[in-house]
KETI-842203 format. One record per residue: z, x, y of N, C-alpha, C in turn; residue in three letters. Coordinates in steps of 0.02 Angstrom, whole numbers. Each point is the difference from the previous one (the first is absolute). Example, Ala and Ser with C-alpha at 12.3 -4.5 7.8 and 13.67 -1.06 7.14 Angstrom:
<atoms>
+--------+--------+--------+--------+--------+--------+--------+--------+--------+-----+
:    nzz :    nxx :    nyy :   cazz :   caxx :   cayy :    czz :    cxx :    cyy : res :
+--------+--------+--------+--------+--------+--------+--------+--------+--------+-----+
:    390 :    660 :   -284 :      0 :    -45 :     59 :      0 :     45 :     60 : ALA :
:    -36 :    -18 :     53 :      3 :     42 :     59 :     37 :    -39 :     55 : SER :
+--------+--------+--------+--------+--------+--------+--------+--------+--------+-----+
</atoms>
This chain:
<atoms>
+--------+--------+--------+--------+--------+--------+--------+--------+--------+-----+
:    nzz :    nxx :    nyy :   cazz :   caxx :   cayy :    czz :    cxx :    cyy : res :
+--------+--------+--------+--------+--------+--------+--------+--------+--------+-----+
:   4776 :   5333 :   3210 :      7 :    -58 :     59 :    -50 :     77 :     30 : MET :
:    -55 :      0 :     38 :    -43 :     49 :     28 :     36 :    -15 :     88 : ASN :
:     19 :     93 :     38 :     17 :    -30 :     51 :    -40 :     31 :     30 : PHE :
:    -65 :    -27 :     26 :    -56 :     41 :     46 :     40 :     36 :     64 : ARG :
:     24 :    -58 :     40 :     30 :     50 :     78 :     23 :     52 :     10 : HIS :
:     22 :     45 :     24 :     19 :     29 :    -14 :     29 :     22 :     74 : LYS :
:     62 :     24 :     55 :      4 :     25 :     42 :     66 :     31 :    -12 : THR :
:    -23 :     52 :     48 :     40 :     54 :      4 :     52 :     -8 :     75 : SER :
:     60 :      4 :    -16 :     80 :      8 :     50 :     36 :     56 :     14 : ILE :
:    -41 :     42 :     68 :     33 :     34 :     20 :     98 :    -30 :     -2 : GLN :
:     33 :     79 :    -35 :     66 :    -12 :      9 :     13 :     31 :     77 : ILE :
:     56 :    -25 :      1 :     38 :      3 :    102 :     66 :      7 :    -45 : ARG :
:     15 :     93 :     48 :     88 :      4 :    -26 :     37 :    -36 :     53 : PHE :
:    -46 :    -55 :     18 :     84 :    -78 :      8 :     -4 :    -35 :    -45 : LYS :
:    -65 :      7 :    -63 :     19 :    -30 :    -64 :     61 :     28 :    -54 : ASP :
:     26 :     61 :     33 :     22 :     33 :    -63 :     83 :    -26 :     35 : ILE :
:     59 :    -21 :    -68 :     59 :    -42 :     -2 :     40 :     85 :      9 : ASP :
:     76 :     -2 :     -7 :     48 :     81 :    -31 :     -4 :     36 :    -28 : ALA :
:    -38 :    -65 :    -55 :      4 :     35 :    -92 :    -75 :     41 :     -5 : LEU :
:    -41 :     12 :     69 :    -61 :     29 :     -2 :    -64 :     -1 :    -19 : GLY :
:      1 :    -82 :     15 :    -48 :    -53 :    -33 :    -15 :    -58 :     18 : HIS :
:    -62 :    -24 :    -14 :    -35 :    -65 :     48 :     99 :    -58 :    -32 : VAL :
:     17 :     -7 :     61 :     43 :    -55 :    -22 :    -22 :    -84 :    -26 : ASN :
:     20 :    -29 :    -21 :    -44 :    -50 :    -52 :    -35 :    -49 :     64 : ASN :
:     10 :      3 :     76 :    -37 :    -49 :     33 :    -39 :      3 :     23 : ALA :
:     -4 :     51 :    -13 :    -84 :     41 :     25 :    -71 :      1 :    -85 : ASN :
:     17 :     -7 :    -23 :    -33 :    -28 :    -60 :    -40 :    -97 :     21 : HIS :
:     50 :    -41 :     10 :    -32 :    -71 :     53 :    -38 :     19 :     78 : ALA :
:      0 :     65 :     23 :    -42 :      1 :     42 :    -81 :     30 :    -41 : THR :
:     27 :     56 :    -43 :    -61 :     27 :     -8 :    -80 :    -76 :    -57 : TYR :
:     73 :    -28 :    -16 :    -73 :    -72 :    -62 :    -14 :    -51 :     62 : ILE :
:     27 :      9 :     52 :    -21 :    -62 :     51 :    -27 :     48 :     41 : GLU :
:    -29 :     58 :     26 :    -72 :     60 :     17 :    -29 :     12 :    -53 : SER :
:    -37 :    -36 :    -79 :    -15 :     19 :    -19 :    -53 :   -103 :    -52 : ALA :
:     56 :    -28 :     32 :     -7 :    -54 :      2 :    -64 :    -43 :     58 : ARG :
:     26 :     12 :     46 :    -43 :     19 :     18 :    -68 :     51 :     24 : VAL :
:     11 :     32 :    -23 :    -88 :     44 :      3 :      4 :    -34 :    -56 : SER :
:      7 :     -8 :    -34 :    -36 :    -71 :    -98 :    -30 :    -54 :     65 : TYR :
:     11 :    -32 :     31 :     14 :    -66 :     28 :    -64 :     27 :     48 : PHE :
:     -3 :     57 :     38 :    -74 :     29 :     18 :    -63 :    -13 :     -6 : ASP :
:     40 :     38 :    -83 :    -56 :     38 :      7 :    -51 :    -53 :    -46 : GLU :
:     40 :    -27 :    -63 :    -30 :    -60 :    -34 :      6 :    -85 :     49 : VAL :
:      4 :    -12 :     37 :     15 :    -52 :     39 :    -43 :    -18 :     92 : ILE :
:    -19 :     84 :     -1 :    -18 :    -24 :     77 :     65 :     26 :     50 : GLY :
:    -27 :     37 :     54 :     33 :    -22 :     42 :      1 :    -27 :     53 : THR :
:    -29 :    -71 :    -11 :      3 :    -61 :     47 :     45 :    -35 :     -6 : ASP :
:     56 :     -4 :    -33 :     41 :    -51 :     31 :     22 :      8 :     37 : ILE :
:      3 :    -81 :     37 :      8 :    -34 :     34 :     92 :      7 :      0 : ASP :
:     33 :     35 :     42 :     77 :     29 :    -33 :     37 :    -58 :     56 : TRP :
:    -41 :     -3 :     51 :     26 :    -79 :     23 :     -4 :    -61 :    -14 : GLU :
:    -45 :     -5 :    -37 :     27 :    -45 :    -17 :      4 :    -47 :   -118 : LYS :
:    -18 :     62 :     25 :     30 :     18 :   -113 :    -11 :     39 :      1 : SER :
:     41 :     27 :    -74 :     24 :     57 :    -37 :     26 :    -13 :    -57 : GLY :
:     33 :     63 :     -7 :     31 :      8 :    -50 :     74 :     36 :     -7 : LEU :
:     17 :    -35 :    -45 :     93 :     11 :     18 :     24 :     12 :    -62 : ILE :
:     51 :     39 :     -3 :     29 :     31 :    -51 :     79 :    -45 :     -5 : LEU :
:     -2 :    -40 :    -83 :     14 :    -35 :      2 :     76 :     31 :    -70 : ALA :
:    -34 :     80 :    -46 :     75 :     -9 :    -19 :    -46 :    101 :    -11 : ARG :
:     79 :     27 :    -23 :    -70 :     96 :      1 :     72 :     -3 :    -95 : ILE :
:    -16 :     37 :    -25 :     57 :      6 :    -52 :    -24 :    127 :    -10 : GLU :
:     26 :     41 :     24 :    -23 :     62 :    -36 :     61 :     -7 :    -60 : ILE :
:    -44 :     31 :    -38 :     66 :     91 :    -88 :    -21 :     42 :     19 : ASP :
:     42 :     24 :     22 :     19 :     84 :     43 :    -27 :     65 :    -54 : TYR :
:    -31 :     32 :     11 :     -7 :     39 :   -101 :     24 :     75 :     13 : LYS :
:    -17 :      9 :     68 :     21 :    101 :      3 :     22 :    -21 :     98 : GLN :
:     24 :     60 :      7 :     26 :     -8 :     86 :    -77 :     62 :      5 : PRO :
:    -12 :    -65 :     89 :    -44 :     43 :     40 :      3 :     59 :     18 : ILE :
:    -20 :     56 :      9 :     30 :     49 :     55 :    -88 :     12 :     54 : LEU :
:     51 :     15 :     47 :    -22 :     28 :     78 :   -107 :     -6 :    -37 : LEU :
:     23 :     58 :     -9 :    -74 :     47 :    -32 :    -24 :    -43 :    -26 : HIS :
:      4 :    -18 :    -29 :    -50 :    -52 :    -65 :    -38 :    -40 :      2 : ASP :
:    -78 :     20 :    -21 :    -62 :    -28 :      5 :    -15 :    -75 :     -4 : LYS :
:     32 :    -41 :     18 :      1 :   -105 :      6 :    -50 :      4 :    -33 : LEU :
:     -8 :    -36 :    -48 :    -48 :    -59 :     39 :     31 :    -64 :    -67 : LEU :
:    -43 :    -52 :     48 :     25 :    -91 :    -41 :    -71 :    -27 :    -22 : VAL :
:     25 :     -5 :    -40 :    -82 :    -45 :    -49 :     13 :    -73 :     11 : TYR :
:    -21 :    -37 :     28 :    -18 :    -89 :     -6 :    -40 :    -25 :    -14 : THR :
:     41 :    -90 :    -43 :    -71 :     -6 :    -39 :     45 :    -92 :      0 : ALA :
:    -56 :    -22 :      6 :    -12 :    -86 :    -32 :     -7 :    -23 :    -39 : CYS :
:     67 :    -34 :    -29 :      9 :    -22 :    -44 :      9 :    -45 :    -24 : THR :
:     52 :    -32 :     57 :    -22 :    -90 :    -19 :    -10 :     -7 :     65 : ARG :
:    -49 :    -68 :     -2 :    -25 :    -61 :     32 :      9 :    -74 :     13 : ILE :
:     64 :    -23 :     47 :     22 :    -59 :     -7 :    -49 :    -42 :     59 : GLY :
:      8 :    -40 :     16 :    -21 :    -72 :     25 :     -4 :     15 :     83 : SER :
:     70 :     34 :     30 :      9 :      1 :     40 :     39 :     88 :      1 : LYS :
:     22 :     54 :    -47 :     15 :     59 :      5 :    -21 :     43 :    -52 : SER :
:     11 :     26 :     13 :    -24 :     94 :    -46 :     65 :     40 :    -38 : MET :
:    -18 :     26 :    -42 :     52 :     62 :    -19 :    -41 :     75 :     -3 : GLU :
:     31 :     32 :     17 :    -47 :     76 :      7 :     63 :     64 :    -38 : LEU :
:     -8 :     35 :    -49 :     23 :     43 :    -21 :      3 :     30 :     14 : SER :
:     29 :     49 :     32 :      4 :    111 :     17 :     13 :     30 :    -18 : HIS :
:    -14 :     69 :    -15 :     15 :     38 :    -44 :    -13 :     88 :     53 : ARG :
:     99 :     -6 :     16 :     16 :     68 :     26 :    -20 :     62 :    -39 : LEU :
:    -77 :     42 :     22 :     29 :     83 :    -42 :    -19 :     21 :     30 : VAL :
:     39 :     71 :     -7 :     -2 :     59 :    -23 :    -50 :     40 :     29 : LYS :
:    -49 :     50 :     42 :    -32 :     15 :    -51 :    -19 :     92 :     29 : GLU :
:    -11 :     26 :    -78 :     56 :     75 :     -2 :    -57 :     21 :    -19 : ALA :
:    -44 :     65 :    -36 :    -22 :     27 :    -11 :    -79 :    -44 :    -53 : HIS :
:    -12 :    -29 :     17 :    -37 :    -14 :    -37 :     25 :    -71 :    -22 : GLY :
:     60 :    -18 :     -6 :      7 :    -65 :    -23 :     73 :    -18 :     21 : ALA :
:      2 :    -74 :    -26 :     31 :    -61 :     42 :     66 :    -19 :    -50 : GLU :
:     40 :     20 :     28 :     65 :    -54 :    -10 :     41 :    -49 :     57 : THR :
:      5 :    -52 :    -54 :     10 :    -65 :     32 :     79 :     19 :     23 : GLU :
:     11 :    -32 :     73 :     67 :     34 :     37 :     32 :    -85 :    -12 : MET :
:    -49 :    -42 :      2 :     44 :    -91 :    -11 :    -50 :    -36 :      8 : ALA :
:      1 :    -68 :     -7 :    -48 :    -34 :     11 :     34 :    -80 :     11 : SER :
:    -59 :    -55 :     16 :     40 :    -43 :     32 :    -49 :    -54 :    -15 : GLY :
:     -6 :    -46 :     33 :    -15 :    -48 :     35 :     25 :    -84 :     48 : LYS :
:    -68 :     -7 :     38 :     35 :    -35 :     66 :    -76 :    -97 :    -27 : SER :
:     42 :    -34 :     41 :    -23 :    -62 :      3 :    -11 :    -17 :     66 : VAL :
:    -83 :     -5 :      0 :    -11 :    -35 :     79 :    -11 :    -47 :    -18 : VAL :
:      3 :    -64 :     88 :    -22 :    -50 :    -12 :    -53 :    -14 :     65 : VAL :
:    -31 :    -35 :    -14 :    -68 :    -11 :     58 :     61 :    -45 :     62 : THR :
:    -35 :      4 :     52 :     82 :    -37 :     31 :    -96 :     13 :     96 : PHE :
:     51 :    -76 :     -2 :    -22 :    -27 :     51 :     51 :      7 :     74 : ASN :
:    -44 :     36 :     49 :    107 :      7 :     37 :     -4 :    -72 :     51 : TYR :
:    -62 :    -16 :      0 :     29 :    -35 :     41 :     33 :    -84 :     -2 : ALA :
:    -42 :     15 :    -56 :     35 :    -86 :    -22 :     81 :     45 :    -36 : GLU :
:     21 :     67 :    -14 :     77 :     -5 :    -68 :    -17 :    -14 :    -70 : LYS :
:    -93 :     18 :    -55 :     10 :    -38 :    -31 :    -31 :     57 :    -24 : LYS :
:      5 :     -4 :   -111 :    -50 :     22 :    -13 :    -55 :    -52 :    -18 : ALA :
:    -69 :     64 :     -9 :    -74 :    -52 :     -7 :    -16 :     45 :    -40 : ILE :
:    -66 :    -34 :    -53 :    -29 :     39 :    -63 :    -29 :     82 :     44 : GLU :
:      6 :      4 :    -52 :    -30 :     64 :     24 :    -91 :     -2 :    -22 : ILE :
:    -51 :     28 :     77 :    -66 :     -6 :     13 :    -22 :     19 :    -95 : PRO :
:    -43 :    -37 :     -5 :    -68 :    -12 :    -66 :    -28 :     58 :      8 : ALA :
:    -10 :     55 :     77 :    -30 :     30 :     13 :     52 :     60 :    -14 : GLU :
:     43 :    -13 :     34 :     51 :     64 :    -40 :     10 :      9 :    -84 : TRP :
:     12 :    -79 :    -41 :     24 :      0 :    -72 :    -70 :     40 :    -16 : VAL :
:    -65 :      8 :     -7 :    -53 :     34 :    -11 :    -25 :     60 :      0 : THR :
:     20 :     26 :     70 :     48 :     57 :     15 :     43 :     62 :    -33 : LYS :
:     23 :    -39 :    -24 :     67 :     38 :    -36 :     12 :     -4 :    -39 : LEU :
:    -49 :    -39 :    -75 :    -27 :     -5 :    -42 :    -35 :     48 :    -12 : LYS :
:    -61 :     -5 :     32 :    -78 :     58 :    -13 :     28 :     50 :     17 : ALA :
:     82 :     39 :     53 :     26 :     45 :     -2 :     13 :     20 :    -55 : TYR :
:     54 :     -7 :     -4 :     70 :    -14 :    -38 :    -50 :      9 :   -107 : ASP :
:    -41 :    -62 :     25 :    -42 :     -6 :    -93 :     37 :    -33 :    -41 : GLY :
:     32 :    -61 :     18 :     40 :    -41 :    -38 :    -29 :    -87 :     -2 : PHE :
:      9 :    -22 :    -56 :    -48 :    -65 :     21 :     89 :    -39 :    -22 : SER :
:      3 :    -45 :     68 :     72 :    -55 :      7 :    -18 :    -63 :    -36 : ILE :
+--------+--------+--------+--------+--------+--------+--------+--------+--------+-----+
</atoms>
């Protein structure tokens, strides 16, 4: 899988738990930041969030190693599936040190295109599908 999109994460002191590592709940926040950055880059920032947009339907995270306060953390994101109203993204949380990357966690999220006024899922705009396919280099 090609993880073209990369988001740098600033670990905050408040992210650290009593055991001295990033609390597991913060991984979802890091993935959220990466997801927003991914869509800004791939789809663009002209989404009218008052009318429609994306909502998170599902998230899963596999924890592999503890993340520490001073770790340089990156989140790689790629779209791995596009349906008619939803898409799946894969995420890799990696620590960068001494020119090497170590996977600390991985995850998947499913987002749904949603009309807020009508409170229902809607078809993914064709323009988005084209951009997603071109960016991540796969056919559906």
